N, C-alpha and C positions, 0 to 999 in steps of 0.2 A: 504494500500500500504506500503510495507516495504522500508527501506532506500536504499537497493540495487537497487530496481526497479526505485525509484525516481532518484538515481544517474545516471542510464542509460538513463532516459528520459532527464535529464539535458545534458548528453553527446550528445544526438540526437539534442537538441537545439544548442549545441556548434558547431555541424557539419554544421547546416544551417547558423548560424552566420558567421562561418569561411569561408564557400563557398561564401557568399555575400562579405565579406571583401576582399577575394582573387580576385574574378572576377571584382568587381566594383572598388575597390581602387588600389590594387597592379597591376592589369593587365590594367585597362582602364584609370582611372583618373590620377594615379601616374606613371603608366608605369615603374615599378621598373626594369623589365628585361633589359630596355634600359638606365637606369640611371647610369652614371659612378660611382657615390658615393654610390650606393646601393649594391655593391659586398658583403660586410660583412653582411649586413642585409639579403640579399638573402641566404647566407650560413647558417645563423642562422635559417631562415625560413625552409630551406631544412632539417636541423637536427631536428627541432621541429616537422615538418610535418611527418618525418619518425617515430618519437616516437608516435605521435598521431595516425598514421596508425596502428601501433602495438597495441596501447591501444584500438582503436575502434574495430579492428578485434578480439583481445584477449578477451576483456570484453563482446563482443556481445553474447557469448554463453559458457563462461567458468568462473569458480571460481578458484581463486589462493590460494591453501591450502599449509600449511607448509612453507618451505623455499621460495616457490614461492610468498607468501605474502610479504616477505621482499624484493624480487626482484621488486615487484610492487611498494612498498614504495620508493625504490631507483629510479625507473623510474619517479615517481611523483616529487621527489626532483630535479632530473636533469631537468625536464620540467619547474619547477618553476624558477630555476636558469637561464635557457635559456630565459624564458619570461622576467625576470628582465633585463637581458643583452640586449635583443631586444629593450626594452623601452629606455635604455640609448643610444644605437646606433641610433635609430630613432630620438631621440631628438637632437643628435649631427649632423645629416646629412641632415635632411629635415624638413620642416614645415608641420606637418600633418594637412590636412583639418579637419574642425569641425566634419563632419560625420565619418571620420576614427577614430578620437580621441574618440568620443562617442562609436563607435563600439568596439574599443579596451578595453574601460573601462567595457562595458557590458560583453565582452568575459572574461576578467580577473575575474570579479565577479562571473560569471557563472562557469568558470573553477575552481575557488577556492571552490565553493559550492559542485560540484560533486566530487572533489578530497577529500574534508573533509568527505563527506558521505561515499565514498569508504574506506577511512582510518579508519572509525569507525568499518568496518568489519574485520580489520586486526587482532585484538586479537583472534576473533573466528576462523578465517581462519588459523592463525598461529598454533593454538592448534590442527589442523587436521594433518593427515599424508601428507607429501609432494606429491602433485599431482595437475594436471589441471583437474578439475571436470566439465563435460558437464552440462550446464544448459540453456535450450532453452527458449527464451522469445517471440516466434512467430514473428509477423511483426517487432517488435522493434529490434530483433536480425538481421533480414534481413537488415533493414535500417542502423543500426550501421555498419554492414559489408560493405555495399555499401559506407558509409562515409569513412571507412578505405581505400577502394580502391581509392576513389577520392582524399583523402589526400595524399595517396602514389604517385599518379600521380603528384600532386602538388609539392611533395618533389623532384621528378625527374626534373620537370620543373624548380624549383628554383635552384637546384644544377647545372644543365646544363647552366642556365642563368648566375650564378656566375662564372662558368668556362669561358663562352664566354666573360664576362666583363673583366676577367683577360687577355685573349688573345687580346681583343680589346685595353686594356691599353698598352700592349706591342707593338702592331702595331702603336698606336698613338705616343708612345714615339720615335719610329724610323721613323715616317712620317715627311715629310717636313713641317715646320712651316711657315705660311705666314708672310711676313714682314710688320710691321705697321709703318715703318719709322726708323729713327735713334734710336738705343737702348738707354734705360735710360730715355725716355720721360715719363711724368706723365699723366696718364689717369684716368678720373673719369667715372665709369660705374654705371648706375642705372639699376635695374632689373637684377642684376648679379647672383641671385640664381635661375633664371628661366632656361628653357630649352636652349635657345640660349645664355643667359647671362653666364651660366656656361662654355660653350664651348669657348665663347669669352675671358673670363678672363683667362682661362688656356692657350689659344693661346697667349695672351698678355704676360703672365708670361714666357712662353717658348721663346718668342721673346726678352726677356730681358727688358721689360717695367716695370715701377712702376705703381701700380694699387691701387686706392681708390674706394671702393664700397659704394653706398648709399643703405641701406637696413633697413627694420624694425627689422630684425633678425640678429643683428650684431654678436652675439656670434656664431650663427649657420654658418654664412658666414665665420667667422674666422676659424672654424673647417673644413668647406668644402674646403677651399683653403689652408689648412695646415699652417695657420698663416702667409701667404706670402703677404697678402693684408691689407691695412688699412681699417677699417670699421667705417662708420658714420651712424647714424640713422636719421639725419636731416641736411639740408644744413647749418643751423646755427652753426653746429659743425665744419664746414670747414672754417678755417681762411681766410679772404679776402686777406691776404698777401701770401697765398699758391699759387705757380705757378702750374696751371693745363694746360697742352698743348692741350689735346683733351678730350672732353666730349662725351661719347656715351650713349644716352638716350634710354633705352629699357623698362623702367618700364611701367606696365599696368596690371590691373586685368584681369583674364581669361574672354574672351568674351563669349565663348560657355559654357553654364551651365544652371543656373536657368532662368526662363522666364524674359524678360526685363520689369519688373515692374518699376514704377517711382523711387523707391528706388534703384533698381539695375542699372538703367541708370545713376542715380546720382553718384553711386559708381564707375562706369566705367569712367565717366567724371573726377571725382576727382583723380583717380589713374593715369590718363593720362594728362589731361589739367592742373589741379592744380599743380601736381608734376612738370611738365615741366615749368610752370610759376615760381615755386620756384627756379628751376635751373637757369632760365634766370635772376631772381631777384639777385641771387648770382653773376652772370656774371656782372650785372650792378655795383655791389659794389667792384668787384675784382680789385686789383691793377695791376695784369697782366692778360690781356684778353687771353682766349684760342685761339689757331690757327684754331680750327674747332669744331663745334657742329654737331655731327652726330645723328640725331633723328629719331626714328622709327615712322612709320605710317603703313597703310595697303592698299591693293588694294580695300578694302571696300570703299575707297574714291570715286571710280567710280560708285558705286551702282551696280544694276543688269542689265545685258545685255539681251535683248529680245531673247527668244529661236528662233533659225533659223537665228539669226543675226551673221554672221561670220566675221564682221569687227573687226579689231585689235585696241585695245585701247593703246595709247602711253601716255607719261607723260603730254601732253597738253590737254587730254580729260577732260571735265568738270565733277563736282560732280552731284549727284542727291539729291532731297529733301526727303531723308529717314534717319533713325537714324544712321546707320553705316557710311553713307557718311558725315553726320553732325559731328559725333564724330571725324572722321579722319580730317575733315577740321578745326575744333576747335583745335585739337591736333597740327596740323601743324602750325596754326596761332600763337599758344603760343610759339612754337620753333622759328619761323621766327622772333619773337621780338628780338632775340639775335643779329640780323643784325643791329639793331639800335645802338649797342655798338661796331660795327666794326668787329663782329665775323662772319665768313662764316658759313652758315647753309646748310647741306646736308640732305635732307629728303628721307627716305627709305620707299617706299610703298611696303610692303612685302606680297607675296602671301602665299599659304599654304606651310609651311616648313616641308619637309620630313626628319625625323630622327627617332631614336629609342624612343624618347619621343614626346610630342606635340600631334598633331591631328592624325598622321599616324596610331598609334596602334589601335585607335578607328575605323578609316576608314577601316583597314584591318581585323578587327575582324569578320564581316560577311563573308568575302572572305575566311578566314582561316577555317570557319565552313562549307564551301561549299555552302554558300548562296549569293555569289557575283553575281551581275547583275545590270541592269539599275535601277536607283533610280528616281522615278517620271518621267519615260520616258528616262532619261539619256542624254538628249540633252543639258543640261546646261554645260557651259565651266568651266574647272578647271585649274587655273593658279598656278603653284607650283614652288618650288625651293628646292634643296638639302641643308641641313643645312651647309655642308662644303662650298658650294658656297656663302651662306650668310656671313660666317666668312671671306672668301677670298675677297668678294666684299667690306666688311667693311675695310679690310686691304688696298685694292686698293684705296679706297677713302681717307683713312688716309695718304697714301703715296703721292697721287696727290694733296690733299688739295682742291679738287673740291667741289663746292657748287651747289645748285639747287635741283631738284626733280629727283629721280632715282627709276625706277620700279625694285624691287628685285624679278624677276620671271625668270624661265628658258626660253630659246628660244622656246621650244616646249610646246604648250598648247593643251590639249585634252578635249573632252567632258567627262562627268562623266562615260558614258557607256564605252568609249575607255579606260579611266583610270582604271576602274575595270577590263576590259578585259586583259589589260597588267599585272596588279597586280595578277590576277588569273593565268596567264601563268607563271609568275615568281615564284609563290608559289606552282605551280603544283596542282591547285584546279579547279573544274569545274566553268563554267560561264554561266549565263543565267537565274538566279532566279530573276524575277522582284519584286521590292518593291514599293508600292504606296506611294505617298508623303503626302496624306491627314492626316493619323494618326500623322505623325511627325509635320505637321502644327498645328493640334489641340493641340498637347502636348507643342510645343515650341512657338507658335504664330509667330510674325515677325522674331524672331531669326531663324526660320526654313529656311529663305532665304539664310542663310550661307551655307546650305547643298543642298537646292532645286533650287537655282538660282546661277548664276556665271557670270564671265566676262573673256574675252579673252585679256589678258594683255601682252604686249611685252616689253622687257628690252632695248629699243632703245638707251637710253643714256649710259647705262653701256657698251653695245657693241661698241658704238661710241667712248667711252673713252679708248678703248683698252683692256677691261676686257675679259678674256677667261674663259668660264665656264668649270669646271671639269666634270660636269654631265649635259650636255645639253639635253639629252633624258631621258624619264621616265624609260624605261626598264633598262638602265645602272644604273640609280640612285637607283632603288629598288634592283637590284642585289648587288650593293655595300653595301647596308644596310643589305641584307640577309647574306652576307659574314661576 
């Protein structure tokens, strides 16, 4: 096997790895097209993908002789510079999950290998007369050409997404900002770099509030919010003499992911219960007690509602003896301990949050592919809320200073089948492709209940306190996100 053929085979491997990285990380788990801070990263991806599309198609069946060999070297140089720039931007704007960081490392090593092998051909190619010389490699050429088409489509996707993020930023800049109370108050936010946390911090800054964020990635958070927030990595770094008016506790590791092994359950508890206990411990020592602790929980507190049960669960409904319910109950108990020190505590039991990040991109993926339909029969209830209403409801509670338990769900609950039917209509896709639940249950174990079971939860206390939802119905909520 000559070096040129080996280089093309490594390029084919690069295409497979790149497809996995794009679909699994960029589209599903990280949802970059909906991440406000990913605009520059997506622009770089679009340019790199355009270059890779040209390389895959060009090298699939041609040799670059004469001056064309120098053009190829120039393209390689530009690609390397863009890759290094991409690494810097990623490091500044988001915390890469372990699988993505490993994938990027393998891509960089493999890319360097095939570029080096192709560069070895440059002296011999340059000595030839300037021409693009046809050289067919059978199925390998076909596969590389298909990779080129796929990468080209990805380039257009990322380019349009970057433009959309720019338009969205302009719209948000002109949109009304919810008021969190008198300007200039001091807020401490945990989980600030997450999907909801990012939107919350930006809303607080637009409202003229002073923000401190508790995060393991202090440098990344400082870049993310343009140096406009104070960053601490431990509550011990926050002086007890510091006056904090409101604490908003959103921290918690992602629930949906790997199976709930004993180690993963312990990690989920630590990221919620232990962190909340640390916040309350600081409150106990603080010279000036906060006016409010607003702490996240989830409607998983109520457990799973039996299929066919159309009863509505309000804030007084009891928990169930299952892991998610226990996790939420322990999380809330840790937060309620702040009441011992005279601090009002408002608990937010949050439903599925609809936004351009979070769970929605994964929920819509099969629908976008034309495979939307009932999942495991589709009779399970889905209680959801638009991310803008989450932020607005937090602002509402901060203004009113109310405490107690609040369901953060939209007034309209739907079954999974109806949810998918509405989403398909909004996206202009067909509906009716049934998906059995057994494979998902075998893959995820008890965690599959998050997708295959549900509960019909109503926001009675929010509505009773005078809060008005901007997106009370699913179709309007999804159309606002589509815009």
